[in-house]
Every structure is written in C-alpha cells, then in structure tokens.
PDB file of N, CA, C and O in Angstrom:
ATOM      1  N   MET A   1      98.587 104.273 115.686  1.00  0.00           N
ATOM      2  CA  MET A   1      98.664 103.474 114.836  1.00  0.00           C
ATOM      3  C   MET A   1      98.877 102.702 114.660  1.00  0.00           C
ATOM      4  O   MET A   1      99.899 102.124 115.030  1.00  0.00           O
ATOM      5  N   ILE A   2      97.650 102.115 113.719  1.00  0.00           N
ATOM      6  CA  ILE A   2      97.754 100.577 113.598  1.00  0.00           C
ATOM      7  C   ILE A   2      99.141  99.889 113.528  1.00  0.00           C
ATOM      8  O   ILE A   2     100.113 100.437 113.007  1.00  0.00           O
ATOM      9  N   LEU A   3      99.181  98.401 114.199  1.00  0.00           N
ATOM     10  CA  LEU A   3     100.708  98.070 113.840  1.00  0.00           C
ATOM     11  C   LEU A   3     100.019  96.296 113.934  1.00  0.00           C
ATOM     12  O   LEU A   3      99.290  95.704 114.730  1.00  0.00           O
ATOM     13  N   VAL A   4     100.910  95.839 112.321  1.00  0.00           N
ATOM     14  CA  VAL A   4     100.676  95.060 111.975  1.00  0.00           C
ATOM     15  C   VAL A   4     101.907  93.847 111.595  1.00  0.00           C
ATOM     16  O   VAL A   4     102.209  93.837 110.402  1.00  0.00           O
ATOM     17  N   THR A   5     102.545  92.964 112.364  1.00  0.00           N
ATOM     18  CA  THR A   5     103.480  92.082 112.556  1.00  0.00           C
ATOM     19  C   THR A   5     103.132  91.107 111.624  1.00  0.00           C
ATOM     20  O   THR A   5     102.263  90.245 111.752  1.00  0.00           O
ATOM     21  N   VAL A   6     104.225  91.398 110.227  1.00  0.00           N
ATOM     22  CA  VAL A   6     104.004  89.581 109.840  1.00  0.00           C
ATOM     23  C   VAL A   6     104.611  88.749 110.615  1.00  0.00           C
ATOM     24  O   VAL A   6     105.156  89.203 111.621  1.00  0.00           O
ATOM     25  N   ARG A   7     104.667  87.234 110.317  1.00  0.00           N
ATOM     26  CA  ARG A   7     104.729  86.634 111.056  1.00  0.00           C
ATOM     27  C   ARG A   7     105.407  85.695 110.136  1.00  0.00           C
ATOM     28  O   ARG A   7     105.386  85.725 108.906  1.00  0.00           O
ATOM     29  N   GLU A   8     105.888  85.028 110.754  1.00  0.00           N
ATOM     30  CA  GLU A   8     107.444  83.428 110.253  1.00  0.00           C
ATOM     31  C   GLU A   8     106.785  83.097 109.164  1.00  0.00           C
ATOM     32  O   GLU A   8     105.761  82.613 109.647  1.00  0.00           O
ATOM     33  N   ASN A   9     106.616  82.993 107.357  1.00  0.00           N
ATOM     34  CA  ASN A   9     106.491  82.229 106.692  1.00  0.00           C
ATOM     35  C   ASN A   9     105.001  82.372 106.536  1.00  0.00           C
ATOM     36  O   ASN A   9     104.248  81.417 106.345  1.00  0.00           O
ATOM     37  N   GLU A  10     104.447  84.235 106.675  1.00  0.00           N
ATOM     38  CA  GLU A  10     103.109  84.159 106.558  1.00  0.00           C
ATOM     39  C   GLU A  10     103.340  84.564 105.159  1.00  0.00           C
ATOM     40  O   GLU A  10     104.520  84.234 105.040  1.00  0.00           O
ATOM     41  N   PRO A  11     102.984  85.074 103.994  1.00  0.00           N
ATOM     42  CA  PRO A  11     102.184  85.543 102.868  1.00  0.00           C
ATOM     43  C   PRO A  11     102.406  87.417 103.634  1.00  0.00           C
ATOM     44  O   PRO A  11     102.611  87.927 104.735  1.00  0.00           O
ATOM     45  N   PHE A  12     102.183  87.882 102.106  1.00  0.00           N
ATOM     46  CA  PHE A  12     101.995  89.532 103.319  1.00  0.00           C
ATOM     47  C   PHE A  12     101.062  89.123 102.296  1.00  0.00           C
ATOM     48  O   PHE A  12     101.994  88.823 101.550  1.00  0.00           O
ATOM     49  N   GLU A  13      99.770  88.771 101.414  1.00  0.00           N
ATOM     50  CA  GLU A  13      98.819  89.235 101.404  1.00  0.00           C
ATOM     51  C   GLU A  13      97.911  88.368 103.214  1.00  0.00           C
ATOM     52  O   GLU A  13      96.947  89.025 103.607  1.00  0.00           O
ATOM     53  N   LYS A  14      98.022  87.958 103.492  1.00  0.00           N
ATOM     54  CA  LYS A  14      97.523  86.742 104.619  1.00  0.00           C
ATOM     55  C   LYS A  14      97.709  88.580 105.678  1.00  0.00           C
ATOM     56  O   LYS A  14      96.665  89.147 106.002  1.00  0.00           O
ATOM     57  N   ALA A  15      98.910  89.139 106.002  1.00  0.00           N
ATOM     58  CA  ALA A  15      99.093  90.473 106.758  1.00  0.00           C
ATOM     59  C   ALA A  15      98.210  91.202 106.159  1.00  0.00           C
ATOM     60  O   ALA A  15      97.175  91.472 106.767  1.00  0.00           O
ATOM     61  N   LEU A  16      98.472  91.804 104.508  1.00  0.00           N
ATOM     62  CA  LEU A  16      97.715  92.363 104.340  1.00  0.00           C
ATOM     63  C   LEU A  16      96.188  93.108 104.739  1.00  0.00           C
ATOM     64  O   LEU A  16      95.753  94.215 105.055  1.00  0.00           O
ATOM     65  N   ARG A  17      95.470  91.042 104.381  1.00  0.00           N
ATOM     66  CA  ARG A  17      93.898  90.848 105.183  1.00  0.00           C
ATOM     67  C   ARG A  17      93.788  91.639 106.751  1.00  0.00           C
ATOM     68  O   ARG A  17      92.802  92.311 107.054  1.00  0.00           O
ATOM     69  N   ARG A  18      94.993  91.431 107.691  1.00  0.00           N
ATOM     70  CA  ARG A  18      94.517  91.416 108.627  1.00  0.00           C
ATOM     71  C   ARG A  18      94.485  93.579 109.100  1.00  0.00           C
ATOM     72  O   ARG A  18      93.728  94.342 109.701  1.00  0.00           O
ATOM     73  N   PHE A  19      96.249  93.707 108.101  1.00  0.00           N
ATOM     74  CA  PHE A  19      96.179  95.062 108.506  1.00  0.00           C
ATOM     75  C   PHE A  19      93.831  95.739 107.968  1.00  0.00           C
ATOM     76  O   PHE A  19      92.953  96.319 108.607  1.00  0.00           O
ATOM     77  N   ARG A  20      93.912  95.242 106.771  1.00  0.00           N
ATOM     78  CA  ARG A  20      93.032  96.126 106.171  1.00  0.00           C
ATOM     79  C   ARG A  20      91.794  96.179 107.146  1.00  0.00           C
ATOM     80  O   ARG A  20      91.183  97.212 107.419  1.00  0.00           O
ATOM     81  N   ARG A  21      91.460  94.701 107.719  1.00  0.00           N
ATOM     82  CA  ARG A  21      90.561  94.016 109.246  1.00  0.00           C
ATOM     83  C   ARG A  21      90.419  95.007 110.005  1.00  0.00           C
ATOM     84  O   ARG A  21      89.273  95.360 110.284  1.00  0.00           O
ATOM     85  N   LYS A  22      91.715  95.817 110.617  1.00  0.00           N
ATOM     86  CA  LYS A  22      92.134  96.244 111.528  1.00  0.00           C
ATOM     87  C   LYS A  22      91.738  98.072 111.163  1.00  0.00           C
ATOM     88  O   LYS A  22      91.535  98.758 112.165  1.00  0.00           O
ATOM     89  N   VAL A  23      91.675  98.546 110.235  1.00  0.00           N
ATOM     90  CA  VAL A  23      92.067  99.557 109.892  1.00  0.00           C
ATOM     91  C   VAL A  23      90.621  99.995 110.068  1.00  0.00           C
ATOM     92  O   VAL A  23      90.192 100.951 110.714  1.00  0.00           O
ATOM     93  N   GLU A  24      89.782  98.832 109.154  1.00  0.00           N
ATOM     94  CA  GLU A  24      88.592  98.697 109.354  1.00  0.00           C
ATOM     95  C   GLU A  24      87.486  98.748 110.708  1.00  0.00           C
ATOM     96  O   GLU A  24      86.511  99.499 110.682  1.00  0.00           O
ATOM     97  N   ARG A  25      87.735  97.994 111.688  1.00  0.00           N
ATOM     98  CA  ARG A  25      87.623  97.921 112.816  1.00  0.00           C
ATOM     99  C   ARG A  25      87.726  98.864 113.653  1.00  0.00           C
ATOM    100  O   ARG A  25      86.996  98.939 114.641  1.00  0.00           O
ATOM    101  N   GLU A  26      88.942  99.984 113.282  1.00  0.00           N
ATOM    102  CA  GLU A  26      88.907 101.822 113.658  1.00  0.00           C
ATOM    103  C   GLU A  26      89.038 102.485 113.448  1.00  0.00           C
ATOM    104  O   GLU A  26      89.913 103.275 113.802  1.00  0.00           O
ATOM    105  N   GLY A  27      87.880 102.607 112.416  1.00  0.00           N
ATOM    106  CA  GLY A  27      86.583 103.166 111.234  1.00  0.00           C
ATOM    107  C   GLY A  27      87.668 104.202 110.756  1.00  0.00           C
ATOM    108  O   GLY A  27      87.269 105.224 110.198  1.00  0.00           O
ATOM    109  N   ILE A  28      89.247 103.966 110.971  1.00  0.00           N
ATOM    110  CA  ILE A  28      90.469 105.199 109.914  1.00  0.00           C
ATOM    111  C   ILE A  28      89.677 105.924 108.653  1.00  0.00           C
ATOM    112  O   ILE A  28      89.814 107.105 108.336  1.00  0.00           O
ATOM    113  N   ARG A  29      88.950 105.106 108.104  1.00  0.00           N
ATOM    114  CA  ARG A  29      88.416 105.185 107.028  1.00  0.00           C
ATOM    115  C   ARG A  29      87.477 105.815 106.664  1.00  0.00           C
ATOM    116  O   ARG A  29      87.466 106.739 105.851  1.00  0.00           O
ATOM    117  N   LYS A  30      86.640 105.372 107.225  1.00  0.00           N
ATOM    118  CA  LYS A  30      84.996 106.822 107.932  1.00  0.00           C
ATOM    119  C   LYS A  30      85.877 107.303 107.895  1.00  0.00           C
ATOM    120  O   LYS A  30      86.385 107.106 106.792  1.00  0.00           O
ATOM    121  N   ASP A  31      86.894 108.335 108.938  1.00  0.00           N
ATOM    122  CA  ASP A  31      87.567 109.221 109.344  1.00  0.00           C
ATOM    123  C   ASP A  31      87.600 110.579 108.774  1.00  0.00           C
ATOM    124  O   ASP A  31      87.014 111.660 108.834  1.00  0.00           O
ATOM    125  N   ILE A  32      89.062 109.687 107.901  1.00  0.00           N
ATOM    126  CA  ILE A  32      89.600 109.901 106.806  1.00  0.00           C
ATOM    127  C   ILE A  32      87.944 110.819 105.439  1.00  0.00           C
ATOM    128  O   ILE A  32      87.872 111.994 105.081  1.00  0.00           O
ATOM    129  N   LYS A  33      87.183 109.901 105.162  1.00  0.00           N
ATOM    130  CA  LYS A  33      86.525 110.210 104.462  1.00  0.00           C
ATOM    131  C   LYS A  33      84.758 111.623 105.158  1.00  0.00           C
ATOM    132  O   LYS A  33      84.116 112.278 104.338  1.00  0.00           O
ATOM    133  N   LYS A  34      84.530 111.655 106.380  1.00  0.00           N
ATOM    134  CA  LYS A  34      84.521 112.183 106.555  1.00  0.00           C
ATOM    135  C   LYS A  34      85.113 114.079 107.020  1.00  0.00           C
ATOM    136  O   LYS A  34      84.580 115.178 107.179  1.00  0.00           O
ATOM    137  N   ASN A  35      86.737 113.373 107.081  1.00  0.00           N
ATOM    138  CA  ASN A  35      86.927 114.630 107.343  1.00  0.00           C
ATOM    139  C   ASN A  35      88.007 115.277 105.836  1.00  0.00           C
ATOM    140  O   ASN A  35      89.156 115.600 106.138  1.00  0.00           O
ATOM    141  N   SER A  36      87.743 115.373 104.884  1.00  0.00           N
ATOM    142  CA  SER A  36      88.490 115.306 103.599  1.00  0.00           C
ATOM    143  C   SER A  36      88.138 116.568 102.747  1.00  0.00           C
ATOM    144  O   SER A  36      88.530 117.045 101.681  1.00  0.00           O
ATOM    145  N   PHE A  37      86.991 116.970 103.944  1.00  0.00           N
ATOM    146  CA  PHE A  37      86.365 118.639 103.507  1.00  0.00           C
ATOM    147  C   PHE A  37      86.149 119.275 104.283  1.00  0.00           C
ATOM    148  O   PHE A  37      86.158 119.069 105.496  1.00  0.00           O
ATOM    149  N   TYR A  38      85.894 120.244 103.657  1.00  0.00           N
ATOM    150  CA  TYR A  38      85.329 121.211 104.982  1.00  0.00           C
ATOM    151  C   TYR A  38      83.495 121.492 104.961  1.00  0.00           C
ATOM    152  O   TYR A  38      82.853 122.028 104.057  1.00  0.00           O
ATOM    153  N   LEU A  39      83.118 121.085 105.913  1.00  0.00           N
ATOM    154  CA  LEU A  39      81.539 121.740 106.070  1.00  0.00           C
ATOM    155  C   LEU A  39      81.068 123.138 107.227  1.00  0.00           C
ATOM    156  O   LEU A  39      81.128 123.487 108.406  1.00  0.00           O
ATOM    157  N   LYS A  40      80.553 123.589 105.779  1.00  0.00           N
ATOM    158  CA  LYS A  40      80.187 124.491 107.234  1.00  0.00           C
ATOM    159  C   LYS A  40      79.064 123.761 107.877  1.00  0.00           C
ATOM    160  O   LYS A  40      78.394 122.857 107.378  1.00  0.00           O
ATOM    161  N   PRO A  41      78.928 124.434 109.393  1.00  0.00           N
ATOM    162  CA  PRO A  41      78.323 124.223 110.382  1.00  0.00           C
ATOM    163  C   PRO A  41      77.175 123.850 110.069  1.00  0.00           C
ATOM    164  O   PRO A  41      76.638 122.759 110.259  1.00  0.00           O
ATOM    165  N   GLY A  42      76.681 125.028 109.443  1.00  0.00           N
ATOM    166  CA  GLY A  42      74.633 124.774 108.823  1.00  0.00           C
ATOM    167  C   GLY A  42      75.027 123.121 108.120  1.00  0.00           C
ATOM    168  O   GLY A  42      74.941 122.070 108.755  1.00  0.00           O
ATOM    169  N   GLU A  43      75.364 123.223 106.997  1.00  0.00           N
ATOM    170  CA  GLU A  43      75.836 122.277 105.846  1.00  0.00           C
ATOM    171  C   GLU A  43      75.445 120.147 106.777  1.00  0.00           C
ATOM    172  O   GLU A  43      74.782 119.170 106.427  1.00  0.00           O
ATOM    173  N   LYS A  44      76.471 120.533 108.144  1.00  0.00           N
ATOM    174  CA  LYS A  44      76.744 119.479 108.833  1.00  0.00           C
ATOM    175  C   LYS A  44      75.782 119.485 109.579  1.00  0.00           C
ATOM    176  O   LYS A  44      75.641 118.511 110.318  1.00  0.00           O
ATOM    177  N   ARG A  45      74.703 120.701 109.634  1.00  0.00           N
ATOM    178  CA  ARG A  45      74.019 120.373 110.723  1.00  0.00           C
ATOM    179  C   ARG A  45      72.887 119.423 109.160  1.00  0.00           C
ATOM    180  O   ARG A  45      72.873 118.245 108.801  1.00  0.00           O
ATOM    181  N   ARG A  46      72.120 120.655 108.648  1.00  0.00           N
ATOM    182  CA  ARG A  46      71.116 120.001 107.037  1.00  0.00           C
ATOM    183  C   ARG A  46      71.782 118.180 107.432  1.00  0.00           C
ATOM    184  O   ARG A  46      71.142 117.402 108.140  1.00  0.00           O
ATOM    185  N   LEU A  47      73.014 117.864 106.852  1.00  0.00           N
ATOM    186  CA  LEU A  47      72.900 116.744 106.497  1.00  0.00           C
ATOM    187  C   LEU A  47      72.925 115.657 107.668  1.00  0.00           C
ATOM    188  O   LEU A  47      72.566 114.502 107.436  1.00  0.00           O
ATOM    189  N   LYS A  48      73.407 116.104 109.073  1.00  0.00           N
ATOM    190  CA  LYS A  48      72.576 114.527 110.672  1.00  0.00           C
ATOM    191  C   LYS A  48      71.385 115.366 110.232  1.00  0.00           C
ATOM    192  O   LYS A  48      71.951 115.572 109.158  1.00  0.00           O
ATOM    193  N   GLN A  49      70.222 116.047 110.095  1.00  0.00           N
ATOM    194  CA  GLN A  49      68.974 116.410 110.290  1.00  0.00           C
ATOM    195  C   GLN A  49      68.234 114.962 108.581  1.00  0.00           C
ATOM    196  O   GLN A  49      67.477 114.008 108.756  1.00  0.00           O
ATOM    197  N   ARG A  50      68.802 115.373 107.347  1.00  0.00           N
ATOM    198  CA  ARG A  50      69.122 114.326 106.471  1.00  0.00           C
ATOM    199  C   ARG A  50      69.293 112.815 106.632  1.00  0.00           C
ATOM    200  O   ARG A  50      68.923 111.829 105.994  1.00  0.00           O
ATOM    201  N   LEU A  51      70.118 113.071 107.922  1.00  0.00           N
ATOM    202  CA  LEU A  51      70.273 111.185 108.007  1.00  0.00           C
ATOM    203  C   LEU A  51      69.849 110.553 109.290  1.00  0.00           C
ATOM    204  O   LEU A  51      69.974 109.427 109.771  1.00  0.00           O
ATOM    205  N   ALA A  52      69.250 111.784 109.714  1.00  0.00           N
ATOM    206  CA  ALA A  52      68.562 111.490 110.686  1.00  0.00           C
ATOM    207  C   ALA A  52      66.480 111.021 110.589  1.00  0.00           C
ATOM    208  O   ALA A  52      65.637 110.441 111.274  1.00  0.00           O
ATOM    209  N   GLU A  53      66.577 111.720 109.337  1.00  0.00           N
ATOM    210  CA  GLU A  53      64.978 111.230 108.301  1.00  0.00           C
ATOM    211  C   GLU A  53      65.541 110.043 108.420  1.00  0.00           C
ATOM    212  O   GLU A  53      65.073 109.185 109.168  1.00  0.00           O
ATOM    213  N   LYS A  54      66.759 109.839 107.592  1.00  0.00           N
ATOM    214  CA  LYS A  54      66.431 108.717 106.597  1.00  0.00           C
ATOM    215  C   LYS A  54      66.693 107.575 107.425  1.00  0.00           C
ATOM    216  O   LYS A  54      66.228 106.633 106.784  1.00  0.00           O
ATOM    217  N   ARG A  55      67.190 107.128 108.515  1.00  0.00           N
ATOM    218  CA  ARG A  55      67.172 106.299 110.247  1.00  0.00           C
ATOM    219  C   ARG A  55      65.812 106.128 110.485  1.00  0.00           C
ATOM    220  O   ARG A  55      65.315 105.002 110.472  1.00  0.00           O
ATOM    221  N   ARG A  56      65.184 107.095 110.693  1.00  0.00           N
ATOM    222  CA  ARG A  56      63.541 107.101 110.904  1.00  0.00           C
ATOM    223  C   ARG A  56      63.225 106.496 109.948  1.00  0.00           C
ATOM    224  O   ARG A  56      62.975 105.361 110.354  1.00  0.00           O
ATOM    225  N   ARG A  57      63.021 106.560 108.520  1.00  0.00           N
ATOM    226  CA  ARG A  57      62.336 105.736 107.740  1.00  0.00           C
ATOM    227  C   ARG A  57      62.738 104.670 107.529  1.00  0.00           C
ATOM    228  O   ARG A  57      62.082 103.632 107.447  1.00  0.00           O
ATOM    229  N   LYS A  58      63.655 104.790 107.439  1.00  0.00           N
ATOM    230  CA  LYS A  58      64.216 103.172 107.487  1.00  0.00           C
ATOM    231  C   LYS A  58      63.652 102.287 108.345  1.00  0.00           C
ATOM    232  O   LYS A  58      63.121 101.241 107.972  1.00  0.00           O
ATOM    233  N   ALA A  59      63.777 102.824 110.041  1.00  0.00           N
ATOM    234  CA  ALA A  59      63.183 102.199 111.257  1.00  0.00           C
ATOM    235  C   ALA A  59      61.147 101.746 111.112  1.00  0.00           C
ATOM    236  O   ALA A  59      60.436 100.788 111.417  1.00  0.00           O
ATOM    237  N   LEU A  60      60.912 103.413 110.331  1.00  0.00           N
ATOM    238  CA  LEU A  60      59.009 102.334 110.157  1.00  0.00           C
ATOM    239  C   LEU A  60      59.186 101.439 109.148  1.00  0.00           C
ATOM    240  O   LEU A  60      59.150 100.290 109.590  1.00  0.00           O
ATOM    241  N   ARG A  61      59.353 101.492 108.038  1.00  0.00           N
ATOM    242  CA  ARG A  61      59.697 100.481 107.208  1.00  0.00           C
ATOM    243  C   ARG A  61      59.706  98.652 107.685  1.00  0.00           C
ATOM    244  O   ARG A  61      59.085  97.593 107.596  1.00  0.00           O
ATOM    245  N   ARG A  62      60.539  99.105 108.055  1.00  0.00           N
ATOM    246  CA  ARG A  62      61.494  97.775 108.721  1.00  0.00           C
ATOM    247  C   ARG A  62      59.905  97.331 110.294  1.00  0.00           C
ATOM    248  O   ARG A  62      59.570  96.236 110.746  1.00  0.00           O
ATOM    249  N   ALA A  63      59.519  98.360 110.538  1.00  0.00           N
ATOM    250  CA  ALA A  63      58.388  97.910 111.524  1.00  0.00           C
ATOM    251  C   ALA A  63      57.050  97.467 111.183  1.00  0.00           C
ATOM    252  O   ALA A  63      56.428  96.549 111.717  1.00  0.00           O
ATOM    253  N   LEU A  64      56.500  98.575 109.792  1.00  0.00           N
ATOM    254  CA  LEU A  64      55.665  97.679 109.124  1.00  0.00           C
ATOM    255  C   LEU A  64      56.134  96.657 108.543  1.00  0.00           C
ATOM    256  O   LEU A  64      55.653  95.532 108.677  1.00  0.00           O
ATOM    257  N   LYS A  65      56.662  96.805 108.164  1.00  0.00           N
ATOM    258  CA  LYS A  65      57.117  95.178 107.649  1.00  0.00           C
ATOM    259  C   LYS A  65      56.739  94.048 108.790  1.00  0.00           C
ATOM    260  O   LYS A  65      56.346  92.991 108.297  1.00  0.00           O
ATOM    261  N   LYS A  66      56.782  94.082 110.016  1.00  0.00           N
ATOM    262  CA  LYS A  66      57.339  93.464 111.021  1.00  0.00           C
ATOM    263  C   LYS A  66      55.852  92.934 111.149  1.00  0.00           C
ATOM    264  O   LYS A  66      55.348  91.818 111.271  1.00  0.00           O
ATOM    265  N   ALA A  67      55.434  94.064 111.076  1.00  0.00           N
ATOM    266  CA  ALA A  67      54.059  94.134 111.308  1.00  0.00           C
ATOM    267  C   ALA A  67      53.181  93.208 110.376  1.00  0.00           C
ATOM    268  O   ALA A  67      52.918  92.005 110.368  1.00  0.00           O
ATOM    269  N   GLY A  68      53.033  93.682 110.036  1.00  0.00           N
ATOM    270  CA  GLY A  68      52.555  92.939 107.914  1.00  0.00           C
ATOM    271  C   GLY A  68      52.783  91.533 108.034  1.00  0.00           C
ATOM    272  O   GLY A  68      52.131  90.963 107.159  1.00  0.00           O
ATOM    273  N   ASN A  69      53.648  90.454 108.981  1.00  0.00           N
ATOM    274  CA  ASN A  69      53.993  89.323 109.403  1.00  0.00           C
ATOM    275  C   ASN A  69      53.368  88.498 109.950  1.00  0.00           C
ATOM    276  O   ASN A  69      53.901  87.441 110.287  1.00  0.00           O
TER     277      ASN A  69
END
C-alpha cells in the first residue's frame, strides 16, 4: 500500500504529484491494466510471442542504424 504524508504547508498538488510518482514507480497502473480482463492461456502465449518479435525487430533496427553510422 502506498502512503504519502502531506507535509506542513505543502500544497495538495505537490503531494498528489509525489503520490503519482510512487504509483508509477511501483508499477501499479501497469499491473491493473494487465489484469483488467482475463486472457486465455493460448492468447497470453500469442501475445507474449508477438511482443518478443516486436522487441527483436526493434533491436535489429537499432543495430542496423548503429552499424550504418
């Protein structure tokens, strides 16, 4: 559980900004988004493969761009 204590004479916006940073750092939003609906095991596997292929292509593009310089 994330806890943010509002300091004395601290504006609410600043405390809210600290809270958002903590939530982002903990990966809570990503976790909620990932678990917001059920994926069948096969769908999960295909999604994982698709993301791996995407990462592989991106790494290849970067390597080719770096080799071109």
